[in-house]
Structures are given as structure tokens and as C-alpha cells.
C-alpha positions in Angstrom: 6.8 3.6 -25.7 3.5 3.3 -23.7 4.0 7.0 -23.0 4.3 7.6 -26.9 1.1 5.8 -27.7 -0.7 7.9 -24.9 0.7 11.1 -26.2 -0.7 10.1 -29.7 -4.1 9.4 -28.4 -4.3 12.5 -26.4 -3.2 14.4 -29.5 -4.9 12.9 -32.2 -7.7 10.6 -30.6 -11.3 11.0 -30.1 -12.4 12.4 -26.9 -13.8 9.3 -25.5 -10.6 7.5 -26.5 -8.7 10.4 -24.7 -10.9 9.8 -21.7 -10.3 6.0 -21.6 -6.6 6.5 -22.1 -6.3 9.0 -19.2 -8.4 6.8 -16.8 -6.9 3.6 -17.2 -3.4 5.1 -17.0 -4.5 6.8 -13.7 -6.3 3.8 -12.2 -3.3 1.6 -12.9 -1.0 3.7 -11.5 -3.0 3.9 -8.2 -3.4 0.1 -8.0 0.3 -0.4 -8.3 1.4 2.3 -6.0 -1.0 1.2 -3.1 -0.4 -2.6 -3.8 3.1 -2.3 -3.4 3.1 -0.1 -0.3 0.9 -2.1 2.1 0.8 -5.7 1.2 1.1 -8.3 4.1 4.7 -8.9 3.8 5.5 -5.3 4.2 3.2 -4.8 7.0 5.0 -7.9 8.7 8.5 -6.4 8.1 7.5 -2.8 9.2 5.8 -4.1 12.2 8.5 -6.3 13.6 10.9 -3.1 13.2 8.4 -1.1 15.0 7.8 -3.6 17.8 11.5 -4.3 18.2 12.6 -7.4 20.4 14.4 -8.9 17.5 11.1 -10.5 16.1 11.2 -12.0 13.0 8.7 -11.0 10.6 7.4 -14.8 9.7 5.9 -14.8 13.5 3.7 -11.8 12.9 0.2 -12.4 11.9 -1.6 -9.4 10.2 -5.2 -8.8 10.9 -8.1 -6.3 9.9 -6.1 -4.0 7.6 -7.8 -0.7 6.9 -6.3 1.2 4.0 -7.3 4.6 3.6 -6.4 7.4 1.1 -3.4 8.8 3.2 -3.0 6.1 5.9 -3.2 2.4 6.7 -4.3 0.6 10.1 -4.0 -2.9 11.2 -3.8 -5.2 14.0 -0.9 -7.6 14.6 -0.6 -10.4 16.9 2.9 -11.5 17.7 4.3 -14.1 20.3 1.0 -14.0 22.2 0.7 -10.1 22.1 -1.6 -7.8 20.0 -0.7 -4.6 18.8 -2.7 -1.9 17.2 -0.7 -0.3 14.4 -0.8 2.8 11.8 1.3 4.3 9.3 1.2 6.6 6.2 0.2 5.2 3.0 3.6 4.3 1.9 3.9 2.5 5.1 7.3 4.4 6.1 6.4 5.8 9.4 5.2 2.9 11.2 3.7 3.1 15.0 2.7 0.0 17.0 1.1 0.0 20.3 0.5 -2.9 22.8 -2.9 -3.5 23.3 
């Protein structure tokens, strides 16, 4: 339904309306994709998997999250140890190193 409305606006709408429809769709998509990928719960789970040691994600504190266009970096505290972590933008390839 939304796709049909956008298609209609592009085909018959004014230039300003076309630009508004395009940019609002693009911005919404970017926020949804980035918000789902690197939220704190996901970073806790990914950190626990990377560190290993049968850690529960609940015992990991995520700090200093730096989200870039193609990567995300963060610091994690777990059971008295601090880790420097990084991953791709979708948090699929996680790498954590103990500081």
C-alpha cells in the first residue's frame, strides 16, 4: 500500500512532493536499519559471544558506543574486565580484545 502511494506521488506529484517522499522514505529506512542492528541488547549479546567464558549478556555493561557508517565500536565491562570491541555496521563480525 505504501509503495503504491509513493509510486503515485513520483508519477503524478509535484517536484517538492516527490523529493519529500523520497527523502522521508530514505531517512526512515536508515534509522530502522541502524537502530535494529546496534542497540545495547544486541551489543551485549554479541559481546558475550565474542568474549566467551559462558558469560550472560546481562552481566555486560556497554559504554562509549561509536556508530559509524560501516562499523560500530564500543567498550564493554564484564566481571571486572574491560574489553574494546568493534564490528561491522550490522554487528555480524564482532571482535573484542581485553584491555
